[in-house]
C-alpha positions as CSV (number, residue, x, y, z in Angstrom):
1,M,-8.2,22.7,-11.8
2,N,-11.9,23.5,-11.6
3,R,-14.9,21.2,-11.8
4,T,-15.5,21.8,-15.5
5,Q,-11.9,20.6,-16.3
6,L,-12.2,17.5,-14.3
7,G,-13.4,15.1,-17.0
8,A,-10.5,15.9,-19.3
9,A,-8.1,15.7,-16.4
10,L,-9.4,12.3,-15.4
11,R,-8.9,11.1,-19.0
12,D,-5.3,12.4,-19.1
13,L,-4.7,10.7,-15.7
14,R,-6.0,7.4,-17.0
15,R,-4.0,7.5,-20.2
16,S,-0.8,8.3,-18.3
17,S,-1.4,5.3,-16.1
18,G,-1.5,3.1,-19.2
19,K,-4.9,1.6,-18.3
20,E,-7.6,1.0,-20.9
21,A,-11.0,2.8,-20.5
22,K,-12.9,-0.5,-20.4
23,A,-10.8,-1.8,-17.5
24,V,-11.2,1.4,-15.5
25,A,-14.9,1.5,-16.2
26,R,-15.3,-2.0,-15.0
27,S,-13.4,-1.4,-11.8
28,A,-15.3,1.8,-11.2
29,V,-18.6,0.0,-11.6
30,M,-19.9,2.1,-14.5
31,S,-20.5,1.5,-18.2
32,P,-17.7,2.4,-20.7
33,S,-20.1,4.9,-22.3
34,K,-20.6,6.7,-19.0
35,L,-16.8,7.0,-18.5
36,S,-16.4,8.3,-22.0
37,K,-19.0,10.9,-21.4
38,I,-17.3,12.0,-18.2
39,E,-13.9,12.2,-19.9
40,T,-15.2,14.2,-22.8
41,G,-17.2,16.6,-20.5
42,K,-20.6,15.5,-21.8
43,V,-21.6,14.4,-18.3
44,P,-20.4,16.1,-15.1
45,P,-18.9,13.5,-12.7
46,T,-20.3,13.2,-9.2
47,V,-18.1,13.0,-6.2
48,V,-18.8,9.3,-6.0
49,D,-17.9,8.9,-9.7
50,V,-14.5,10.6,-9.3
51,E,-13.6,8.6,-6.2
52,R,-14.4,5.3,-7.9
53,I,-12.5,6.3,-11.1
54,L,-9.4,7.4,-9.1
55,A,-9.5,4.1,-7.1
56,A,-9.7,2.2,-10.4
57,I,-6.8,4.0,-11.9
58,G,-4.7,3.8,-8.7
59,V,-3.3,7.2,-7.6
60,S,-1.3,8.6,-4.8
61,D,-3.0,10.3,-1.8
62,E,-1.7,13.7,-3.0
63,V,-3.3,13.3,-6.5
64,K,-6.5,11.9,-5.0
65,A,-6.8,15.0,-2.7
66,E,-6.4,17.4,-5.6
67,Y,-9.0,15.7,-7.8
68,M,-11.4,15.2,-5.0
69,A,-11.2,18.9,-4.0
70,A,-12.3,19.7,-7.6
71,A,-15.1,17.2,-7.4
72,R,-16.4,18.7,-4.2
73,A,-16.7,22.2,-5.7
74,E,-20.4,21.6,-5.5
75,S,-20.9,20.5,-1.9
76,T,-24.2,18.6,-2.3
77,E,-25.4,16.3,-5.1
78,A,-28.7,14.6,-5.4
79,T,-29.5,11.4,-7.3
80,A,-33.1,10.6,-7.8
81,W,-34.1,7.0,-7.0
82,R,-35.9,6.7,-10.3
83,L,-32.5,7.0,-12.0
84,V,-31.1,4.3,-9.7
85,R,-34.0,2.1,-10.7
86,R,-33.2,2.7,-14.3
87,L,-29.5,1.9,-13.7
88,G,-30.4,-1.2,-11.6
89,Y,-30.5,-1.5,-7.9
90,H,-27.9,-4.3,-8.1
91,R,-25.5,-1.9,-9.8
92,K,-26.1,0.7,-7.1
93,Q,-25.2,-1.9,-4.5
94,Q,-22.0,-2.6,-6.4
95,Q,-21.2,1.1,-6.5
96,I,-21.7,1.3,-2.7
97,K,-19.4,-1.7,-2.3
98,A,-16.7,0.2,-4.3
99,L,-17.1,3.1,-1.8
100,D,-17.0,0.7,1.1
101,D,-13.7,-0.8,-0.2
102,S,-12.0,2.6,-0.2
103,T,-13.4,3.6,3.2
104,R,-11.3,3.0,6.3
105,L,-13.7,4.5,8.9
106,L,-17.5,4.0,8.3
107,R,-20.1,5.5,10.6
108,V,-23.8,4.5,10.1
109,F,-26.7,6.1,11.8
110,Q,-30.0,4.3,11.2
111,P,-33.4,5.1,12.9
112,S,-35.5,3.3,10.2
113,L,-34.3,-0.2,9.5
114,V,-31.4,-2.5,10.2
115,P,-28.3,-1.2,8.3
116,G,-27.6,-3.1,5.1
117,L,-24.2,-4.5,6.2
118,L,-26.0,-6.2,9.2
119,Q,-29.0,-7.5,7.4
120,T,-29.8,-11.2,7.1
121,P,-30.8,-12.6,3.7
122,E,-34.4,-12.7,4.7
123,Y,-34.3,-9.1,5.9
124,V,-32.6,-8.0,2.6
125,R,-35.3,-9.7,0.6
126,A,-38.0,-7.9,2.6
127,V,-36.3,-4.6,2.0
128,F,-36.3,-4.9,-1.7
129,A,-39.6,-6.7,-2.0
130,G,-41.4,-3.4,-2.1
131,K,-39.3,-2.1,-5.0
132,D,-41.3,-4.0,-7.6
133,L,-38.3,-5.5,-9.2
134,G,-38.3,-8.3,-11.8
135,E,-37.2,-11.7,-10.6
136,D,-33.7,-11.5,-12.1
137,Q,-33.1,-7.9,-10.9
138,F,-34.4,-8.8,-7.5
139,A,-32.0,-11.8,-7.1
140,R,-29.0,-9.8,-8.4
141,T,-29.8,-7.0,-6.0
142,V,-30.1,-9.2,-3.0
143,E,-26.8,-11.0,-4.0
144,A,-25.0,-7.6,-4.4
145,R,-26.1,-6.3,-1.0
146,L,-25.0,-9.5,0.7
147,A,-21.6,-9.3,-1.1
148,R,-21.1,-5.9,0.5
149,Q,-21.0,-7.5,4.0
150,Q,-17.5,-8.8,3.3
151,A,-16.4,-5.4,4.6
152,L,-17.4,-6.5,8.1
153,Y,-14.5,-8.9,8.2
154,D,-11.8,-6.5,6.9
155,A,-9.5,-5.9,9.9
156,T,-8.1,-2.7,8.2
157,K,-11.5,-1.0,8.6
158,T,-13.4,0.4,11.6
159,L,-17.2,0.2,11.3
160,Q,-19.4,2.0,13.8
161,F,-23.2,1.6,13.8
162,V,-25.7,3.6,15.9
163,I,-29.2,2.2,15.7
164,T,-32.4,3.3,17.5
165,E,-34.3,0.7,19.5
166,S,-37.3,1.2,17.3
167,V,-35.4,-0.4,14.4
168,L,-35.1,-3.6,16.3
169,R,-38.9,-3.8,16.9
170,W,-40.1,-2.8,13.4
171,R,-41.9,-5.8,12.0
172,L,-40.4,-5.9,8.5
173,V,-40.3,-9.7,8.6
174,P,-42.1,-12.3,10.8
175,A,-41.2,-12.8,14.4
176,A,-39.0,-15.8,13.9
177,M,-37.0,-13.9,11.2
178,M,-36.7,-10.9,13.4
179,A,-35.2,-13.1,16.1
180,G,-32.7,-14.4,13.6
181,Q,-31.9,-10.8,12.5
182,L,-31.2,-9.8,16.1
183,D,-29.0,-12.9,16.6
184,R,-27.1,-11.7,13.5
185,I,-26.5,-8.3,15.0
186,I,-25.3,-9.8,18.3
187,S,-22.9,-12.1,16.4
188,V,-21.4,-9.3,14.3
189,S,-21.0,-7.0,17.4
190,R,-18.3,-9.4,18.7
191,L,-16.0,-8.6,15.8
192,S,-13.1,-6.4,17.0
193,Q,-13.4,-3.9,14.2
194,V,-17.1,-3.4,14.6
195,D,-18.9,-1.2,17.2
196,I,-22.7,-1.5,17.3
197,R,-24.7,0.8,19.6
198,V,-28.4,1.0,20.3
199,V,-30.2,4.2,21.4
200,P,-32.9,3.1,23.9
201,L,-36.3,4.5,23.5
202,A,-36.4,5.3,27.2
203,A,-33.1,7.3,27.1
204,P,-33.5,11.1,27.6
205,Q,-32.7,12.9,24.3
206,S,-31.8,16.4,23.3
207,D,-32.0,15.7,19.5
208,V,-34.3,14.0,17.0
209,P,-33.3,11.2,14.6
210,S,-34.7,12.9,11.4
211,H,-33.2,10.3,8.9
212,S,-30.5,7.8,8.3
213,F,-27.0,8.8,7.1
214,V,-23.6,7.3,6.5
215,I,-20.3,9.1,7.1
216,R,-17.2,8.0,5.2
217,D,-13.8,8.9,6.6
218,D,-15.0,12.4,7.7
219,R,-15.0,13.3,4.0
220,M,-18.5,12.4,2.7
221,V,-22.0,11.9,4.0
222,T,-24.7,10.1,2.1
223,V,-28.3,10.7,3.1
224,E,-31.3,8.7,1.8
225,T,-34.7,10.5,1.5
226,V,-37.9,9.1,-0.1
227,H,-37.1,10.4,-3.6
228,V,-33.3,11.1,-3.7
229,E,-30.0,10.1,-2.3
230,L,-27.8,13.1,-1.2
231,A,-24.0,13.1,-1.2
232,V,-22.7,15.9,1.1
233,T,-19.0,16.9,1.0
234,D,-18.7,20.4,2.3
235,P,-16.6,20.1,5.5
236,R,-18.9,22.4,7.4
237,D,-21.9,20.1,6.6
238,V,-20.0,16.9,7.3
239,E,-19.1,18.3,10.7
240,M,-22.8,18.7,11.5
241,Y,-23.4,15.0,10.8
242,L,-20.3,14.1,12.9
243,R,-21.7,16.0,15.8
244,K,-25.1,14.4,15.4
245,F,-23.6,10.9,15.2
246,K,-21.5,11.5,18.4
247,G,-24.6,12.9,20.2
248,F,-26.6,9.7,19.6
249,S,-23.6,7.5,20.1
250,D,-23.0,9.0,23.5
251,R,-26.6,8.2,24.6
252,A,-26.5,4.6,23.2
253,V,-25.7,1.4,24.9
254,S,-22.9,-0.9,23.6
255,G,-21.0,-4.1,24.4
256,D,-22.6,-6.5,26.8
257,A,-25.4,-4.1,27.8
258,M,-26.4,-3.7,24.1
259,R,-26.3,-7.5,23.6
260,R,-28.5,-8.1,26.6
261,M,-31.0,-5.6,25.2
262,L,-31.1,-7.4,21.9
263,E,-31.4,-10.8,23.6
264,D,-34.5,-9.5,25.6
265,I,-36.1,-8.2,22.4
266,R,-35.2,-11.4,20.5
267,D,-36.7,-13.6,23.3
268,G,-39.9,-11.6,23.0
269,F,-40.1,-12.5,19.3
270,L,-39.3,-16.1,20.0
271,A,-42.0,-16.3,22.7
272,E,-44.5,-14.7,20.2
273,Q,-43.6,-17.3,17.6
274,E,-44.0,-20.2,20.1
275,G,-47.4,-18.8,21.2
276,S,-48.7,-18.7,17.6
277,R,-48.1,-22.4,17.0
């Protein structure tokens, strides 16, 4: 099966499962019309589309491997943020949640802002405040991002975060809210399935951060740039990101040392807040 045959093959797979198109589309977080266009070959499915459709249908690991291999025939896909805006940022968050649900090992490298899974409600609102969303869209997007954080408490998953120290000092919200955000990270870091590490600014480095990225089960990397989100699936490219993640992870502090660092930064924010009264 090649990539051009994928839509029809997905349609046949869905039909043989006995599931209605509307039910599969709903579980895959896409409109029925989009699923129809994918199944009829009018719209080529992305890797993310295929993974969500297969999860909605419910297939064996062997079948999933075959279909995902065809989906990855093009190793890098780009989705412009203007298209995400048209779709709705809340739906994008729902799509990411669907990916999170099917991921067992999640690695997040973030040199720019607190990772979404770790953000407080105040921080989430600050992130999306600059997107110029309508009131309803804004509320639904914030709610959808916070709903994704259920993954933190799933004991079947392993979640690893590597954050640069600069993220913890970036004033996206007022000092008191930044203190609360750091407390949130400290609290989550005590979960047994969560590993949070911070790369100190003073630590000697042999690499540069470049940009954030997320690795899912060694099979897919998503990269956010200013204008597009990239989905990378070529094993050779994924391996580059795995090496980069390990390099920064090895130079980061974790456990009690990490928590002491965050407490020191938090106390600085609290002192600043007290001094401004």
